[in-house]
All heavy atoms as an XYZ file, in Angstrom:
880
protein
N    -230.188     65.663     55.910
C    -230.218     65.498     54.485
C    -229.838     66.805     53.788
O    -229.113     66.798     52.803
C    -231.593     65.034     54.036
C    -231.979     63.664     54.535
S    -230.832     62.403     53.932
C    -231.476     60.989     54.736
N    -230.340     67.909     54.326
C    -230.029     69.203     53.729
C    -228.545     69.507     53.865
O    -227.907     69.996     52.922
C    -230.914     70.311     54.347
C    -232.361     70.089     53.920
C    -230.426     71.692     53.936
C    -233.368     70.957     54.629
N    -227.965     69.184     55.038
C    -226.528     69.411     55.226
C    -225.720     68.578     54.237
O    -224.716     69.053     53.691
C    -226.131     69.076     56.661
N    -226.158     67.367     53.995
C    -225.474     66.511     53.028
C    -225.578     67.065     51.618
O    -224.596     67.094     50.869
N    -226.766     67.498     51.260
C    -226.950     68.115     49.936
C    -226.054     69.335     49.772
O    -225.358     69.493     48.771
C    -228.409     68.522     49.751
C    -228.668     69.185     48.394
C    -229.849     70.127     48.404
N    -229.635     71.207     49.350
C    -230.610     71.947     49.848
N    -231.863     71.712     49.513
N    -230.364     72.921     50.692
N    -226.055     70.190     50.798
C    -225.244     71.402     50.720
C    -223.759     71.069     50.636
O    -223.021     71.706     49.885
C    -225.519     72.300     51.922
C    -226.924     72.898     51.891
O    -227.590     72.827     50.831
O    -227.352     73.424     52.937
N    -223.326     70.073     51.374
C    -221.915     69.668     51.325
C    -221.551     69.156     49.935
O    -220.487     69.482     49.404
C    -221.631     68.607     52.388
N    -222.428     68.376     49.354
C    -222.161     67.870     48.008
C    -222.115     69.003     46.981
O    -221.237     69.023     46.105
C    -223.208     66.834     47.606
C    -223.135     65.505     48.363
C    -224.355     64.653     48.050
C    -221.854     64.763     48.047
N    -223.030     69.954     47.093
C    -223.042     71.085     46.169
C    -221.782     71.945     46.297
O    -221.341     72.551     45.333
C    -224.293     71.939     46.384
C    -225.615     71.300     45.941
C    -226.792     72.166     46.371
C    -225.632     71.053     44.445
N    -221.229     71.963     47.515
C    -220.020     72.750     47.772
C    -218.747     71.914     47.637
O    -217.669     72.349     48.043
C    -220.084     73.396     49.155
C    -221.136     74.476     49.215
O    -221.213     75.310     48.325
N    -221.955     74.450     50.255
N    -218.883     70.705     47.112
C    -217.763     69.778     46.925
C    -216.975     69.613     48.234
O    -215.759     69.690     48.297
C    -216.852     70.231     45.761
C    -217.707     70.548     44.528
C    -215.844     69.135     45.425
C    -216.948     71.229     43.410
N    -217.733     69.401     49.299
C    -217.173     69.224     50.644
C    -217.346     67.753     51.040
O    -218.357     67.368     51.630
C    -217.905     70.149     51.619
C    -217.507     69.977     53.062
O    -216.564     69.220     53.362
O    -218.170     70.601     53.921
N    -216.342     66.947     50.710
C    -216.441     65.504     50.966
C    -216.572     65.207     52.452
O    -217.376     64.360     52.847
C    -215.231     64.782     50.379
N    -215.801     65.894     53.283
C    -215.868     65.646     54.727
C    -217.257     65.987     55.273
O    -217.807     65.259     56.102
C    -214.787     66.443     55.455
N    -217.815     67.092     54.807
C    -219.158     67.473     55.241
C    -220.211     66.483     54.787
O    -221.141     66.155     55.529
N    -220.056     65.979     53.554
C    -220.992     64.985     53.032
C    -220.897     63.686     53.820
O    -221.928     63.068     54.143
C    -220.725     64.732     51.554
N    -219.691     63.270     54.155
C    -219.516     62.049     54.953
C    -220.116     62.210     56.339
O    -220.756     61.290     56.858
C    -218.037     61.693     55.033
C    -217.484     61.152     53.729
C    -215.989     60.889     53.774
O    -215.384     60.940     54.875
O    -215.417     60.618     52.711
N    -219.917     63.371     56.953
C    -220.485     63.625     58.287
C    -222.010     63.617     58.227
O    -222.675     63.054     59.104
C    -219.978     64.955     58.838
N    -222.566     64.213     57.186
C    -224.026     64.229     57.035
C    -224.563     62.824     56.805
O    -225.617     62.451     57.354
C    -224.426     65.155     55.884
N    -223.854     62.036     56.013
C    -224.288     60.651     55.770
C    -224.248     59.847     57.061
O    -225.173     59.077     57.354
C    -223.411     59.995     54.708
N    -223.195     60.037     57.856
C    -223.082     59.321     59.136
C    -224.225     59.718     60.073
O    -224.777     58.866     60.782
C    -221.729     59.596     59.782
N    -224.593     60.979     60.065
C    -225.698     61.433     60.920
C    -227.027     60.854     60.434
O    -227.884     60.496     61.244
C    -225.752     62.958     60.956
C    -226.748     63.509     61.947
C    -226.525     63.090     63.390
O    -225.376     62.793     63.800
O    -227.518     63.036     64.149
N    -227.194     60.734     59.135
C    -228.416     60.130     58.596
C    -228.504     58.659     59.004
O    -229.572     58.184     59.428
C    -228.453     60.272     57.077
N    -227.409     57.931     58.908
C    -227.387     56.521     59.322
C    -227.683     56.416     60.812
O    -228.453     55.552     61.249
C    -226.042     55.859     58.965
C    -225.892     54.498     59.648
C    -225.900     55.719     57.461
N    -227.097     57.315     61.603
C    -227.329     57.318     63.043
C    -228.828     57.505     63.335
O    -229.408     56.796     64.158
C    -226.502     58.427     63.698
C    -226.605     58.484     65.188
C    -225.687     59.618     65.744
N    -225.901     59.742     67.160
C    -226.889     60.426     67.718
N    -227.786     61.059     66.983
N    -227.004     60.473     69.033
N    -229.461     58.450     62.655
C    -230.886     58.688     62.856
C    -231.738     57.488     62.471
O    -232.677     57.129     63.182
N    -231.395     56.853     61.358
C    -232.112     55.644     60.952
C    -231.914     54.527     61.965
O    -232.862     53.801     62.292
C    -231.643     55.185     59.575
C    -232.099     56.043     58.400
C    -231.373     55.629     57.125
C    -233.599     55.936     58.229
N    -230.689     54.388     62.444
C    -230.398     53.336     63.425
C    -231.209     53.540     64.701
O    -231.735     52.577     65.268
C    -228.905     53.296     63.733
N    -231.344     54.780     65.135
C    -232.133     55.066     66.341
C    -233.600     54.703     66.103
O    -234.206     53.960     66.879
C    -231.992     56.546     66.748
C    -230.577     56.826     67.276
C    -233.041     56.926     67.798
C    -230.260     58.302     67.452
N    -234.164     55.214     65.031
C    -235.584     55.002     64.750
C    -235.925     53.526     64.587
O    -236.898     53.023     65.179
C    -235.990     55.779     63.486
O    -235.734     57.172     63.709
C    -237.452     55.561     63.143
N    -235.129     52.820     63.808
C    -235.445     51.419     63.529
C    -235.064     50.501     64.692
O    -235.677     49.445     64.861
C    -234.835     50.990     62.196
C    -235.653     51.534     61.045
C    -235.402     52.794     60.517
C    -236.716     50.814     60.529
C    -236.186     53.315     59.496
C    -237.503     51.321     59.509
C    -237.230     52.578     59.005
O    -238.015     53.087     57.999
N    -234.100     50.898     65.505
C    -233.824     50.153     66.740
C    -235.017     50.252     67.676
O    -235.456     49.249     68.263
C    -232.572     50.697     67.432
O    -231.412     50.432     66.698
N    -235.541     51.467     67.815
C    -236.717     51.655     68.662
C    -237.890     50.809     68.158
O    -238.603     50.194     68.952
C    -237.115     53.134     68.686
C    -236.134     54.011     69.413
C    -236.400     55.492     69.197
O    -236.899     55.913     68.156
N    -236.041     56.295     70.196
N    -238.059     50.770     66.854
C    -239.154     49.986     66.282
C    -238.969     48.492     66.539
O    -239.925     47.796     66.895
C    -239.267     50.255     64.782
N    -237.758     47.994     66.371
C    -237.494     46.570     66.608
C    -237.760     46.205     68.067
O    -238.371     45.171     68.363
C    -236.070     46.217     66.205
N    -237.320     47.059     68.984
C    -237.560     46.811     70.411
C    -239.058     46.839     70.692
O    -239.591     45.984     71.408
C    -236.813     47.840     71.273
C    -235.305     47.641     71.139
C    -237.251     47.760     72.730
C    -234.477     48.795     71.668
N    -239.738     47.783     70.115
C    -241.186     47.904     70.321
C    -241.919     46.655     69.837
O    -242.791     46.117     70.520
C    -241.704     49.137     69.572
C    -243.197     49.261     69.539
C    -243.745     49.729     70.864
N    -245.185     49.939     70.751
C    -246.051     49.496     71.643
N    -245.650     48.863     72.714
N    -247.328     49.726     71.490
N    -241.568     46.173     68.655
C    -242.270     45.012     68.121
C    -241.920     43.744     68.890
O    -242.767     42.861     69.036
C    -242.079     44.902     66.610
C    -243.069     45.813     65.938
C    -242.801     47.162     65.778
C    -244.314     45.338     65.565
C    -243.742     48.017     65.229
C    -245.265     46.182     65.010
C    -244.973     47.525     64.852
O    -245.915     48.361     64.326
N    -240.714     43.655     69.401
C    -240.383     42.515     70.259
C    -241.251     42.545     71.526
O    -241.736     41.508     71.982
C    -238.901     42.530     70.612
N    -241.472     43.743     72.056
C    -242.320     43.839     73.256
C    -243.780     43.545     72.922
O    -244.510     42.987     73.745
C    -242.177     45.211     73.909
O    -242.829     46.202     73.167
N    -244.214     43.918     71.709
C    -245.584     43.582     71.304
C    -245.771     42.073     71.198
O    -246.823     41.548     71.590
C    -245.923     44.251     69.971
C    -246.105     45.765     70.007
C    -246.266     46.316     68.596
C    -247.274     46.162     70.885
N    -244.765     41.386     70.680
C    -244.823     39.917     70.612
C    -245.032     39.344     72.006
O    -245.881     38.476     72.225
C    -243.542     39.328     69.984
C    -243.417     39.748     68.519
C    -243.521     37.809     70.117
C    -242.027     39.492     67.925
N    -244.260     39.850     72.947
C    -244.352     39.377     74.326
C    -245.763     39.584     74.876
O    -246.350     38.673     75.470
C    -243.320     40.105     75.188
C    -243.262     39.616     76.604
C    -242.153     40.278     77.397
O    -241.674     41.362     77.017
O    -241.771     39.692     78.425
N    -246.323     40.766     74.657
C    -247.675     41.044     75.132
C    -248.719     40.184     74.446
O    -249.659     39.693     75.090
N    -248.550     39.997     73.137
C    -249.497     39.158     72.393
C    -249.518     37.733     72.940
O    -250.583     37.139     73.116
C    -249.123     39.103     70.908
C    -249.224     40.451     70.217
O    -249.984     41.321     70.690
O    -248.520     40.613     69.198
N    -248.340     37.192     73.194
C    -248.260     35.823     73.696
C    -248.842     35.724     75.100
O    -249.496     34.738     75.428
C    -246.820     35.315     73.648
C    -246.258     35.139     72.230
C    -244.785     34.759     72.289
C    -247.057     34.113     71.441
N    -248.611     36.759     75.904
C    -249.183     36.770     77.254
C    -250.711     36.788     77.195
O    -251.377     36.215     78.052
C    -248.665     37.975     78.042
N    -251.238     37.424     76.147
C    -252.694     37.477     75.955
C    -253.232     36.243     75.240
O    -254.428     36.139     75.000
C    -253.079     38.717     75.140
C    -252.830     40.014     75.885
O    -252.700     39.990     77.124
O    -252.761     41.065     75.207
N    -252.341     35.337     74.850
C    -252.756     34.136     74.144
C    -253.083     34.362     72.678
O    -253.755     33.545     72.050
N    -252.609     35.467     72.112
C    -252.921     35.803     70.724
C    -251.722     35.487     69.827
O    -250.941     36.358     69.457
C    -253.307     37.281     70.611
C    -253.933     37.616     69.282
O    -253.753     36.903     68.294
N    -254.658     38.724     69.247
N    -251.603     34.209     69.475
C    -250.464     33.759     68.665
C    -250.461     34.376     67.269
O    -249.404     34.672     66.716
C    -250.461     32.236     68.552
C    -250.174     31.554     69.877
O    -249.769     32.242     70.828
O    -250.374     30.323     69.950
N    -251.626     34.590     66.691
C    -251.705     35.171     65.341
C    -251.175     36.601     65.336
O    -250.425     36.993     64.436
C    -253.144     35.137     64.833
N    -251.551     37.371     66.330
C    -251.057     38.751     66.423
C    -249.558     38.753     66.701
O    -248.825     39.594     66.158
C    -251.817     39.506     67.515
C    -251.667     40.986     67.430
C    -252.396     41.513     66.212
C    -252.475     43.018     66.251
N    -253.009     43.572     65.017
N    -249.086     37.817     67.507
C    -247.649     37.717     67.781
C    -246.875     37.444     66.494
O    -245.819     38.029     66.247
C    -247.373     36.623     68.810
N    -247.402     36.564     65.662
C    -246.752     36.254     64.380
C    -246.737     37.487     63.476
O    -245.749     37.756     62.796
C    -247.480     35.087     63.704
C    -246.738     34.500     62.543
C    -245.480     33.775     62.996
C    -244.868     32.970     61.880
N    -243.569     32.426     62.234
N    -247.830     38.239     63.469
C    -247.896     39.475     62.686
C    -246.843     40.479     63.170
O    -246.131     41.086     62.365
C    -249.295     40.077     62.814
C    -249.480     41.369     62.069
C    -250.884     41.930     62.264
O    -251.858     41.154     62.326
O    -250.995     43.164     62.367
N    -246.745     40.637     64.483
C    -245.759     41.566     65.033
C    -244.332     41.074     64.804
O    -243.410     41.879     64.634
C    -246.038     41.820     66.512
C    -247.218     42.706     66.722
N    -248.135     42.491     67.714
C    -247.653     43.799     66.033
C    -249.076     43.432     67.643
N    -248.799     44.233     66.627
N    -244.150     39.772     64.781
C    -242.828     39.217     64.473
C    -242.429     39.618     63.045
O    -241.288     40.034     62.804
C    -242.857     37.695     64.618
C    -241.515     37.034     64.378
C    -241.623     35.520     64.467
O    -242.670     34.928     64.190
N    -240.536     34.892     64.870
N    -243.356     39.527     62.110
C    -243.077     39.906     60.718
C    -242.779     41.393     60.604
O    -241.851     41.800     59.880
C    -244.251     39.533     59.825
N    -243.525     42.208     61.334
C    -243.274     43.650     61.292
C    -241.916     43.979     61.913
O    -241.176     44.815     61.383
C    -244.398     44.391     61.997
C    -245.700     44.311     61.224
C    -246.853     44.975     61.943
O    -247.481     44.321     62.796
O    -247.106     46.148     61.637
N    -241.582     43.328     63.010
C    -240.268     43.537     63.616
C    -239.141     43.138     62.675
O    -238.115     43.819     62.578
N    -239.343     42.045     61.961
C    -238.356     41.604     60.975
C    -238.169     42.664     59.894
O    -237.038     42.966     59.493
C    -238.778     40.277     60.341
C    -237.878     39.742     59.238
C    -236.493     39.396     59.778
C    -238.524     38.520     58.581
N    -239.255     43.256     59.440
C    -239.159     44.293     58.405
C    -238.359     45.492     58.902
O    -237.491     46.011     58.185
C    -240.554     44.730     57.976
N    -238.599     45.918     60.128
C    -237.829     47.036     60.680
C    -236.344     46.679     60.784
O    -235.473     47.480     60.447
C    -238.376     47.453     62.049
C    -239.667     48.198     61.962
C    -240.807     47.698     62.575
C    -239.758     49.400     61.278
C    -242.010     48.389     62.506
C    -240.961     50.098     61.196
C    -242.084     49.589     61.821
N    -236.052     45.475     61.243
C    -234.671     45.036     61.374
C    -233.979     45.019     60.019
O    -232.856     45.482     59.864
C    -234.600     43.674     62.062
C    -233.291     42.980     61.899
C    -233.081     41.754     61.340
C    -231.992     43.438     62.299
N    -231.749     41.447     61.352
C    -231.050     42.461     61.943
C    -231.528     44.597     62.915
C    -229.690     42.593     62.175
C    -230.169     44.741     63.155
C    -229.271     43.748     62.788
N    -234.647     44.491     59.020
C    -234.029     44.373     57.691
C    -233.672     45.730     57.086
O    -232.724     45.831     56.319
C    -234.937     43.601     56.737
C    -235.069     42.138     57.084
C    -233.776     41.370     56.826
N    -234.001     39.946     56.994
C    -233.383     39.195     57.878
N    -232.462     39.717     58.662
N    -233.659     37.917     57.975
N    -234.406     46.769     57.430
C    -234.111     48.102     56.902
C    -232.706     48.552     57.301
O    -231.982     49.130     56.499
C    -235.161     49.137     57.375
C    -234.720     50.559     57.059
C    -236.512     48.848     56.741
N    -232.305     48.291     58.527
C    -231.018     48.805     59.018
C    -229.953     47.724     59.219
O    -228.833     48.032     59.620
C    -231.190     49.611     60.317
C    -231.944     50.898     60.050
C    -231.858     48.788     61.405
N    -230.285     46.502     58.941
C    -229.336     45.402     59.168
C    -227.995     45.656     58.479
O    -226.938     45.434     59.076
C    -229.942     44.092     58.673
C    -229.043     42.891     58.859
C    -229.690     41.610     58.367
O    -230.654     41.665     57.579
O    -229.227     40.535     58.780
N    -228.018     46.135     57.244
C    -226.776     46.333     56.486
C    -225.869     47.387     57.118
O    -224.653     47.368     56.893
C    -227.093     46.726     55.054
N    -226.428     48.289     57.911
C    -225.624     49.290     58.611
C    -225.249     48.832     60.012
O    -224.171     49.132     60.513
C    -226.397     50.616     58.718
C    -226.698     51.231     57.388
C    -227.966     51.149     56.840
C    -225.708     51.883     56.662
C    -228.246     51.709     55.608
C    -225.978     52.449     55.429
C    -227.249     52.357     54.908
O    -227.517     52.907     53.678
N    -226.161     48.114     60.647
C    -225.978     47.752     62.050
C    -225.011     46.587     62.253
O    -224.233     46.592     63.201
C    -227.331     47.422     62.684
C    -228.336     48.556     62.651
S    -227.921     49.902     63.754
C    -228.434     49.210     65.307
N    -225.053     45.586     61.395
C    -224.181     44.421     61.564
C    -222.708     44.802     61.438
O    -221.908     44.440     62.305
C    -224.587     43.266     60.626
C    -223.564     42.148     60.649
C    -225.963     42.734     61.023
N    -222.295     45.553     60.413
C    -220.884     45.951     60.348
C    -220.456     46.809     61.548
O    -219.277     46.835     61.903
C    -220.787     46.759     59.044
C    -221.904     46.278     58.211
C    -223.009     45.953     59.192
N    -221.426     47.486     62.166
C    -221.122     48.300     63.348
C    -221.113     47.478     64.630
O    -220.793     47.999     65.694
C    -222.132     49.442     63.454
N    -221.488     46.182     64.560
C    -221.390     45.321     65.732
C    -222.669     44.680     66.216
O    -222.650     43.919     67.188
N    -223.805     44.957     65.591
C    -225.058     44.316     66.023
C    -224.968     42.808     65.806
O    -224.326     42.336     64.873
C    -226.245     44.883     65.251
N    -225.613     42.069     66.677
C    -225.609     40.607     66.626
C    -226.740     40.125     65.713
O    -227.894     40.001     66.139
C    -225.769     40.055     68.038
C    -225.663     38.551     68.116
O    -225.792     37.863     67.079
O    -225.473     38.048     69.240
N    -226.409     39.883     64.459
C    -227.409     39.463     63.463
C    -228.063     38.149     63.848
O    -229.270     37.974     63.646
C    -226.770     39.354     62.087
N    -227.297     37.217     64.396
C    -227.869     35.917     64.768
C    -228.931     36.068     65.845
O    -229.987     35.425     65.783
C    -226.775     34.956     65.231
C    -225.856     34.528     64.104
O    -226.268     34.605     62.926
O    -224.710     34.122     64.407
N    -228.666     36.920     66.834
C    -229.639     37.136     67.906
C    -230.903     37.816     67.367
O    -232.022     37.452     67.743
C    -229.031     37.965     69.022
N    -230.722     38.784     66.473
C    -231.881     39.460     65.885
C    -232.697     38.497     65.038
O    -233.927     38.474     65.118
C    -231.416     40.656     65.047
C    -230.798     41.779     65.866
S    -231.954     42.548     67.015
C    -233.003     43.447     65.875
N    -232.025     37.704     64.239
C    -232.735     36.730     63.414
C    -233.430     35.678     64.265
O    -234.504     35.194     63.902
C    -231.773     36.076     62.418
C    -231.399     37.013     61.275
O    -232.145     37.981     61.010
O    -230.350     36.778     60.646
N    -232.850     35.315     65.395
C    -233.487     34.329     66.261
C    -234.839     34.832     66.764
O    -235.795     34.066     66.880
C    -232.574     33.984     67.439
N    -234.923     36.133     67.037
C    -236.182     36.699     67.530
C    -237.183     36.893     66.397
O    -238.362     36.565     66.531
C    -235.923     38.048     68.250
C    -237.231     38.741     68.592
C    -235.087     37.834     69.502
N    -236.725     37.422     65.253
C    -237.648     37.842     64.210
C    -237.779     36.881     63.027
O    -238.664     37.067     62.198
C    -237.265     39.236     63.700
C    -237.469     40.315     64.737
C    -236.409     41.076     65.183
C    -238.724     40.562     65.264
C    -236.591     42.069     66.134
C    -238.925     41.548     66.216
C    -237.857     42.303     66.654
N    -236.934     35.877     62.933
C    -237.012     34.944     61.812
C    -238.374     34.264     61.814
O    -238.784     33.657     62.803
C    -235.891     33.901     61.912
C    -235.841     32.986     60.715
O    -236.862     32.505     60.232
N    -234.644     32.725     60.241
N    -239.053     34.347     60.707
C    -240.417     33.822     60.638
C    -240.480     32.298     60.651
O    -241.571     31.732     60.798
C    -241.119     34.373     59.398
C    -241.238     35.898     59.367
C    -241.934     36.347     58.089
C    -241.935     36.436     60.594
N    -239.337     31.628     60.530
C    -239.303     30.176     60.672
C    -239.409     29.754     62.132
O    -239.695     28.597     62.423
C    -238.012     29.607     60.082
C    -237.961     29.716     58.564
O    -239.041     29.765     57.929
O    -236.847     29.753     58.017
N    -239.174     30.688     63.044
C    -239.261     30.420     64.484
C    -240.632     30.843     64.999
O    -241.183     31.843     64.548
C    -238.198     31.213     65.243
C    -236.793     30.847     64.843
O    -236.530     29.721     64.451
N    -235.883     31.800     64.911
N    -241.164     30.106     65.951
C    -242.411     30.579     66.555
C    -242.146     31.882     67.307
O    -241.071     32.058     67.874
C    -242.818     29.455     67.504
C    -241.651     28.559     67.630
C    -240.705     28.845     66.514
N    -243.093     32.805     67.314
C    -242.886     34.061     68.038
C    -242.564     33.803     69.499
O    -243.195     32.983     70.147
C    -244.228     34.778     67.906
C    -244.898     34.154     66.739
C    -244.397     32.742     66.686
N    -241.566     34.510     69.984
C    -241.205     34.405     71.388
C    -240.282     33.275     71.732
O    -239.843     33.161     72.874
N    -239.918     32.441     70.768
C    -239.069     31.292     71.065
C    -237.673     31.709     71.509
O    -236.999     30.982     72.215
C    -238.975     30.377     69.847
N    -237.236     32.890     71.091
C    -235.865     33.304     71.370
C    -235.775     34.669     72.026
O    -234.836     35.419     71.804
C    -235.063     33.287     70.066
C    -234.942     31.888     69.518
O    -234.353     31.029     70.141
N    -235.552     31.645     68.367
N    -236.738     35.005     72.826
C    -236.646     36.231     73.597
C    -237.454     37.380     73.032
O    -238.158     37.248     72.045
N    -237.301     38.507     73.712
C    -238.100     39.673     73.396
C    -237.223     40.917     73.404
O    -236.082     40.880     72.994
C    -239.248     39.804     74.399
C    -240.154     38.601     74.423
C    -240.151     37.740     75.494
C    -241.010     38.339     73.361
C    -240.993     36.638     75.513
C    -241.852     37.238     73.369
C    -241.844     36.391     74.455
N    -237.768     42.014     73.901
C    -237.107     43.308     73.860
C    -235.725     43.355     74.477
O    -234.831     44.003     73.940
N    -235.522     42.673     75.593
C    -234.201     42.688     76.223
C    -233.141     42.070     75.340
O    -232.015     42.577     75.241
N    -233.487     41.002     74.676
C    -232.550     40.345     73.777
C    -232.270     41.210     72.555
O    -231.145     41.292     72.077
C    -233.065     38.968     73.351
C    -233.043     37.924     74.451
C    -234.197     38.051     75.446
O    -235.046     38.950     75.318
O    -234.241     37.245     76.391
N    -233.292     41.872     72.054
C    -233.125     42.752     70.902
C    -232.239     43.936     71.286
O    -231.294     44.284     70.581
C    -234.496     43.222     70.359
C    -234.349     44.342     69.351
C    -235.228     42.040     69.743
N    -232.514     44.535     72.402
C    -231.702     45.665     72.877
C    -230.243     45.234     73.029
O    -229.338     45.927     72.555
C    -232.255     46.181     74.206
C    -231.506     47.386     74.755
C    -232.146     47.901     76.043
N    -233.348     48.649     75.783
C    -233.388     49.953     75.518
N    -232.275     50.641     75.459
N    -234.531     50.563     75.311
N    -230.007     44.101     73.655
C    -228.630     43.622     73.850
C    -227.941     43.334     72.523
O    -226.742     43.589     72.372
C    -228.636     42.368     74.731
N    -228.692     42.849     71.552
C    -228.111     42.538     70.238
C    -227.728     43.807     69.479
O    -226.793     43.805     68.677
C    -229.094     41.714     69.408
N    -228.437     44.900     69.731
C    -228.198     46.147     69.017
C    -227.176     47.061     69.697
O    -226.546     47.893     69.034
C    -229.519     46.903     68.847
C    -230.569     46.222     67.983
C    -231.885     46.993     68.051
C    -230.097     46.067     66.556
N    -226.998     46.923     71.001
C    -226.147     47.848     71.760
C    -224.726     48.003     71.216
O    -224.222     49.128     71.171
C    -226.124     47.469     73.239
C    -227.381     47.898     73.945
C    -227.441     47.488     75.403
O    -226.627     46.638     75.842
O    -228.311     48.015     76.101
N    -224.053     46.945     70.784
C    -222.698     47.164     70.255
C    -222.676     48.106     69.045
O    -221.760     48.919     68.903
C    -222.225     45.760     69.867
C    -223.032     44.834     70.720
C    -224.367     45.506     70.870
N    -223.680     48.030     68.208
C    -223.758     48.931     67.051
C    -224.047     50.355     67.506
O    -223.517     51.307     66.937
C    -224.815     48.447     66.070
N    -224.881     50.498     68.524
C    -225.154     51.845     69.028
C    -223.861     52.502     69.481
O    -223.620     53.664     69.181
C    -226.136     51.813     70.186
C    -227.492     51.267     69.873
C    -228.068     51.125     68.633
C    -228.439     50.783     70.804
N    -229.321     50.587     68.757
C    -229.584     50.366     70.071
C    -228.445     50.667     72.187
C    -230.710     49.847     70.684
C    -229.570     50.141     72.800
C    -230.689     49.735     72.058
N    -223.056     51.745     70.209
C    -221.777     52.294     70.682
C    -220.927     52.756     69.508
O    -220.365     53.850     69.522
C    -221.016     51.253     71.511
C    -221.711     50.908     72.823
O    -222.552     51.704     73.291
O    -221.414     49.831     73.377
N    -220.841     51.938     68.477
C    -220.008     52.257     67.317
C    -220.559     53.446     66.532
O    -219.785     54.197     65.926
C    -219.888     51.034     66.400
N    -221.870     53.641     66.543
C    -222.499     54.719     65.789
C    -222.707     55.984     66.619
O    -223.297     56.953     66.140
C    -223.838     54.248     65.216
C    -223.750     53.125     64.178
C    -225.129     52.569     63.863
C    -223.057     53.614     62.915
N    -222.218     55.974     67.860
C    -222.349     57.151     68.720
C    -223.755     57.375     69.242
O    -224.176     58.509     69.455
N    -224.465     56.276     69.469
C    -225.837     56.342     69.961
C    -225.838     55.979     71.445
O    -225.378     54.911     71.827
C    -226.749     55.381     69.175
C    -226.777     55.784     67.700
C    -228.146     55.347     69.773
C    -227.425     54.759     66.796
N    -226.367     56.872     72.255
C    -226.467     56.631     73.695
C    -227.796     55.946     74.015
O    -228.760     56.040     73.251
C    -226.382     57.949     74.452
N    -227.825     55.275     75.162
C    -229.076     54.643     75.609
C    -230.183     55.688     75.707
O    -231.347     55.397     75.405
C    -228.861     53.944     76.940
N    -229.851     56.909     76.080
C    -230.853     57.967     76.177
C    -231.426     58.355     74.813
O    -232.553     58.824     74.716
C    -230.269     59.200     76.877
O    -229.153     59.698     76.145
N    -230.644     58.144     73.731
C    -231.161     58.384     72.393
C    -232.237     57.363     72.038
O    -233.185     57.678     71.313
C    -230.046     58.283     71.331
C    -229.002     59.372     71.466
O    -229.364     60.525     71.778
O    -227.810     59.065     71.248
N    -232.078     56.158     72.527
C    -233.046     55.079     72.269
C    -234.254     55.231     73.171
O    -235.384     55.052     72.743
C    -232.395     53.682     72.461
C    -231.211     53.495     71.505
C    -233.430     52.578     72.301
C    -231.553     53.531     70.043
N    -234.019     55.571     74.413
C    -235.107     55.745     75.372
C    -235.635     54.402     75.857
O    -234.990     53.365     75.707
N    -236.834     54.435     76.413
C    -237.453     53.204     76.915
C    -238.929     53.216     76.546
O    -239.511     54.272     76.289
C    -237.274     53.095     78.422
O    -237.882     54.210     79.072
N    -239.512     52.045     76.546
C    -240.934     51.915     76.242
C    -241.748     52.413     77.421
O    -241.360     52.237     78.567
C    -241.286     50.460     75.949
C    -240.746     49.929     74.640
C    -240.984     48.425     74.551
C    -241.360     50.632     73.465
N    -242.887     52.998     77.116
C    -243.739     53.525     78.172
C    -245.041     52.774     78.200
O    -245.540     52.351     77.235
C    -243.988     54.988     77.926
C    -242.692     55.725     77.756
C    -242.630     57.025     78.518
O    -243.617     57.493     79.015
N    -241.462     57.564     78.620
């Protein structure tokens, strides 16, 4: 953000664009991780027989997805697959979990210069 501010103050359009792209990349990483995490929480909730908690986690996962959807879909993320997992009209878990979310997001990661190591794995 500071690099972007400085670029704008110095009337450096290329620097401002690079800073904006890096900010989007950082948001995409953070919110991708959150979406994957909440998909895995849904899976655990259902395994524990806690449908109410699964529905709550589905709503939270949807909120994380919606934050970055406008950036991720044009970059190649599969909106239909993400909506299938997090759409509140669907019962939690009806359309997959973390693996499906990760696969739906990977094309956007490639386009945004995000490596699998940037996303990491759940522990």
